[in-house]
N, C-alpha and C positions, 0 to 999 in steps of 0.2 A: 935567766928569766926566771922571777919567782913563782913560787904556787899558787894557785888561786886561793883566796880566804876560803875557811871552810866552814859551815854550820851544820852542826846535826841537829837534824829535828825528826822525831820520835812521835809516831800516831799510834794512841792507845784510845780502849772503849770497847766496848760489848761487841760480840762478833754480829755480822750482817748489818750494822749500823752505816756502812757506807766507806770505811776508813781507805780501802782500796781504790774504789771508786772513784775517790777525790783524789786521790794520787795520781791517777792515770789520767783523770779531767783536765789536772793541772798541768802535767807533764808532757800528755799529748794531745790534748784538746778533744779526746775520744773519751766515749763514755761506754764500757762494758756489758753486753748483754744478758750475763750470764754471771750466775752467783757459784766462785768459788772460794771455800774458806781458805783463808791464809794461814800459813805455817810461818813461813819468815820470808822476806822479799824488800830488797833495794832499788828505789828509785832513785836519779838524779837530774838535777834543773841548774843550769848556770842563770844567774841574774848579774844584773849591774848594781853595783853600790859604789856612789861616790866615783864614778870613772872606772874602778877597777871589778873584774868579773869575780864571781863570789859562787862558788861550789854549793848548793845547798842539797846535803844528803837526807834522804827520806826515807827511814827505816820503817817499813809496814809489819805492824805485829800482830799477831793471834788473839783474839778476845777471848775466847775459850778456854773453859776452866782446865783441858786438857794438856794445855800448856804453860799453866803458873809457874811451874818451874824453870821452866828454860827463856819465858819471857822477859825477866829481869836484866837478862844477861845484854838485852837490846840497851838496854837503859844508860849504862856506863859512858860517860861523856857525852849526853845529852845535854846540847844548847837549851833547846825548847821542847814540850810536849805539845801536841795537839791533841787534845779528849774530846772525843766526839761520843755523842749520841744522838739517837734519831729523834724528829720531831714529830713523828707519828707515833713512838714507842717509850712509855712511860715508864716500862721498867727499866730501859736504858738509860733515861732520866733519872732516876734515883738510884742506879750503880754507881753515876759518877761519886757520889758522896758515899756510899756504903760500900764500895770496891774500891773503885779506880785514885780517888784522893788516898785513902789508907796505903794502897800499894806505891804510889809514886813518892808520898813523904818519908815511907820506910826506904826505899833503896835508890831516890834521886832527890834527897831533900833541898829545898832553896833554888830549884831549875822551874823557870818559869811556863806556866800554862797558858794556852791558849785554849778556851772554852767553844765547840764549835756544835752547831745542831744542824744536822745533814739533812737532806731529804725533803727541804723547804717545798720542793714545786709538789708535795703530797699532801702538805697541810692543809691546801686550799682546794683539794681534789675530792667534789663531792663522791665520786664512782667508786673511789677508795674507801670513804668509809660507809658506803651503801655495801662494798663488799667485803668489811671488815668493823663488823658493827659494835665491836666490841674496843675498839681502839680510840684512844683519847688523844689530841694533839697538846703539843708544848706549845704555849704562848710566848711570844719574845719576852715578856715581863718576867714568865717563869723562868726562860734563861737568865735573865740579867740577874735574876733575885739568884740562881743558884752561882752565877760569876763571882757575886758578893760573898756568898756564903763560903766559898772555896779557895776567895784570894785569887781568882784566875787575873790574868793580865788583860784579857779581853775577852767578848764575846761577839761571834759570827754566825749569824745563820747562810747555809748555803745549799746551792744543789749543784751535785754534780752531774745531773741530766742536762739542766738547761746551763750550766755553769755559772749561774748568779751568785756574786759575791767569793767564786772560787778563787781568785788571785787576792781579794782581801784577807782570806785566811792565812795566805802565805807571806805577805806584806806583813800582817801583824806578826807573825812568827820572827820574820829576819828582823823587825825592829826590834825584838828583844833581845835579839845577839848584841846588840849594840848597847840596850839598856842595861846589860849584864857587866859591861865592862867601862863604866862610867871614867875610872880613873885614868884612862889610856886615852881621854879625848879633854882637849882644854874647853871646846864648845860644838854641838852637833844641832843641827835644825835640819827638821823637813823640806825641802825647798821647792818642790810642787807636788803638783797630782801625777803620780806616776803612771807613765805609758803601759800598753800591754807588753810585758815580760819585763819591764824597766823599774828596778826600785831604786827612786833619784836622794840620795843624800849628800848633804853636805859636813864633813866632818875634818877638823884640825886636829891633829893627833900631836901629841906630846910627845909620842915615841910609837915606832912602828907597831902592829902585833902580828905582820907576817909569821915570824919566828915561831909565836904560840898557833898560827893558827897550821902551819906547817907541821908541828908535834901532833895537834891534835887530829890531822888526817892520817898521821902513821896510826896513832894510837886506835882509832877507829877503823882501820883497813887489820889491823890485830884483831880487834873486837869481831870484826865481822867473820874471820876465818875462826877463831874461838866458836863462835856461834854454829856454824858449821859444822865444825867438828861434834859439837855437842848432839846435834839432830842428828847426824850419824850414829854416833853411839846411841842416841834414843831408841831410833829405827832397830 
């Protein structure tokens, strides 16, 4: 039996914007109540593409400056980035173009980006803004403007707490994996609105990409070990 196809998806963005909550909400349908800054972690989700199982490898990264040296180790072999900012944090919104795009273009040029606005449930929360008078929400129009500015493949607003649009984030990421290798396909089309947990595509391959995916999975496993060793040395 051939190995499942593999997609490496890496999340980046400022600390505390909700990257880990986004991944946990997608993979376990739960919302963590406590905030614990991420050092490094992996998640995994199996989805169905054109009748075949795809292993979606989700790499969580730390946004804090303390990890600027180590974080790029996660970028090698990435198929797509999920670049997140908080819809209730203008600083995280501005850092997308100031910090994250320069970093991604330097370490992973050409890899597609899905821009994600998190904490959608709080944007219309009057009590939140009463408790945080200095907070300024980011509008959908501003998010779209930023997407065009940085050349992101898509822009999605979501809430990990309510799970609104969570699946749409990762559907967009999976789609980019196949847009990245159009020369392997004679034609492809989106067949229907995907049901929960299933991403439906119709793809006619001129040749198989299974060998490439097996090699990519092996490379990612080696990189994973390399990062763990780096963190052991760091501490």
